[in-house]
C-alpha positions in Angstrom: 75.8 136.1 96.5 75.5 134.1 93.2 77.4 135.6 90.4 79.0 135.1 86.9 82.3 137.0 86.9 84.7 137.4 83.9 87.0 134.6 84.9 84.3 132.1 85.2 83.3 132.4 81.6 86.7 132.1 80.1 86.6 128.4 79.3 83.2 129.0 77.9 84.7 131.4 75.3 87.2 128.6 74.6 84.4 126.1 74.0 82.6 128.5 71.7 85.9 128.8 69.7 86.3 125.1 69.6 82.7 124.6 68.6 83.4 127.0 65.6 86.4 124.8 64.5 89.2 126.9 66.0 92.2 125.3 67.6 93.8 126.3 71.0 97.4 127.5 70.7 96.8 127.8 66.9 93.8 130.2 66.2 93.6 131.4 69.7 95.5 131.2 72.9 95.0 130.9 76.7 97.4 130.9 79.7 96.5 127.4 80.8 95.7 124.1 79.1 92.7 123.1 76.9 91.3 120.6 79.3 88.6 122.7 81.1 87.0 123.8 77.9 86.3 120.3 76.6 83.2 119.5 78.7 81.7 122.8 78.0 82.5 122.2 74.4 80.8 118.7 74.5 77.7 120.4 76.4 77.5 123.0 73.7 77.5 120.1 70.9 74.7 118.3 73.0 72.3 121.3 73.8 73.3 124.0 71.2 72.5 126.5 73.9 75.0 128.4 75.7 72.5 129.3 78.6 71.5 125.6 79.1 74.9 124.5 78.8 76.2 126.7 81.6 73.5 125.7 84.0 74.0 122.0 83.2 77.7 122.0 83.5 77.6 124.1 86.7 75.1 121.8 88.4 77.1 118.7 87.3 80.5 120.2 88.6 78.8 121.1 91.9 77.1 117.8 92.4 80.3 115.9 91.6 82.4 117.9 93.9 80.0 117.6 96.7 79.6 113.9 96.3 83.5 113.4 96.1 84.0 115.3 99.3 81.3 113.4 101.1 82.6 110.1 99.9 86.3 110.9 100.7 85.5 112.2 104.2 83.3 109.2 104.9 85.6 106.4 103.8 88.5 108.2 105.8 86.6 109.0 109.0 83.3 106.9 108.8 81.6 109.9 110.1 78.3 110.6 108.2 78.0 114.0 110.1 81.3 115.1 109.2 80.9 114.0 105.7 77.5 115.9 105.3 79.0 119.1 106.9 82.2 119.0 104.5 80.0 118.1 101.4 77.6 121.2 102.1 80.5 123.5 102.7 81.9 122.4 99.4 78.6 123.0 97.7 78.2 126.4 99.4 81.7 127.5 98.2 81.3 126.3 94.5 77.6 127.4 94.5 78.9 131.0 93.9 80.2 130.0 90.5 76.8 129.7 88.8 77.3 129.6 85.0 80.5 127.7 85.1 83.7 127.2 87.2 86.9 128.9 86.8 89.7 126.8 85.3 91.4 126.5 88.7 88.5 124.8 90.1 88.3 122.3 87.3 91.9 121.5 88.1 91.0 120.9 91.7 88.0 118.8 90.8 90.3 116.5 88.8 92.8 116.2 91.7 89.9 115.5 94.1 88.7 112.6 91.9 92.3 111.3 92.0 92.0 111.4 95.8 88.8 109.5 95.7 90.4 106.7 93.5 93.3 106.5 96.0 91.0 105.4 99.0 89.1 103.0 96.8 90.1 99.3 96.5 90.2 97.8 93.0 92.9 96.5 90.5 96.1 97.6 92.1 98.1 98.7 88.9 95.2 100.2 87.1 94.2 102.3 90.1 97.7 104.1 90.3 97.9 104.4 86.5 94.6 106.2 86.6 95.8 108.4 89.5 98.9 109.4 87.7 96.7 110.1 84.5 94.4 112.3 86.6 97.3 114.2 88.2 98.8 114.9 84.8 95.3 116.0 83.6 95.1 118.4 86.4 98.5 119.8 85.6 97.7 120.4 82.0 94.2 122.0 82.9 95.9 124.7 85.0 99.8 124.5 85.4 99.9 126.4 88.6 97.1 125.1 90.7 97.3 121.8 88.9 101.1 121.3 89.9 100.4 122.4 93.5 97.4 120.2 94.1 98.8 117.3 92.3 102.2 117.5 94.0 100.5 117.6 97.3 98.5 114.4 96.5 101.6 112.6 95.1 103.7 113.4 98.1 100.9 112.0 100.3 100.6 108.9 98.4 104.5 108.3 98.7 104.4 108.8 102.5 101.3 106.6 103.0 102.4 103.2 104.5 102.5 100.5 101.8 104.5 97.5 101.1 104.4 98.0 97.2 105.4 101.8 97.2 107.8 101.3 94.3 105.2 99.8 92.1 102.8 102.6 93.0 105.2 105.4 92.1 106.2 103.7 88.8 102.4 103.1 87.9 101.6 106.8 88.6 104.6 108.0 86.6 103.6 105.8 83.7 99.9 107.0 83.9 101.1 110.7 84.0 103.4 110.2 81.0 100.7 108.7 78.9 98.7 111.9 79.3 101.7 114.2 78.8 102.7 112.3 75.6 99.3 112.8 74.1 99.3 116.4 75.2 102.6 117.0 73.5 101.5 115.2 70.5 98.4 117.4 70.2 100.6 120.6 70.6 103.1 119.3 68.0 100.4 118.1 65.4 97.5 120.6 65.9 99.1 123.7 67.6 101.9 126.2 67.3 104.5 125.0 70.0 106.0 128.4 70.4 102.7 129.9 71.1 102.1 127.2 73.6 105.4 127.8 75.3 104.8 131.5 75.5 101.4 131.1 77.1 101.5 128.0 79.0 105.0 128.6 80.6 106.4 132.1 80.0 103.3 134.1 80.7 102.3 132.6 84.0 105.8 133.2 85.3 105.8 136.9 84.0 102.4 137.3 85.5 103.6 136.0 88.9 106.5 138.1 89.0 104.5 141.2 88.2 
């Protein structure tokens, strides 16, 4: 039941390469963005142990996912029972990824956090700038699942009744553009743009076609 498959350790391999001073899309390449490897990279820096890092990050991801699902369901339904069941099902699903999640699930987790921010009440403009930033982060984490999950949430927010819809959309776009600009600057300054385009854009299309 509990397993550590090949896909689940790929961003740990990225983290190890980053820890040795290599740069993604320059010294090595992957068919997604670099975001999912940053937390494992930081964990390796703090613990200096791959085994401990895998356990810590896996538990952290699982806890956050279960907590976010609980809070989202509770604040939208006010049902503690439904919230508990939803959270337990989430933990049961992600619990199989002991040792670390696959990059797709990191992308989902970022979108899930954006969903949580949407139901919370705080500074209006900042809220939607943060949501837009998270949706962009989900996209550059994994272009396929990130695009789909972010697009679904973006559309739901657009159709959610609000008197300030235009400001919400502009704020989300602004937040997303900030992340995408930083990402582009990273690619231009530290990486090989051609390698990035081949692996982030062309390869997933060819893979899907095949």
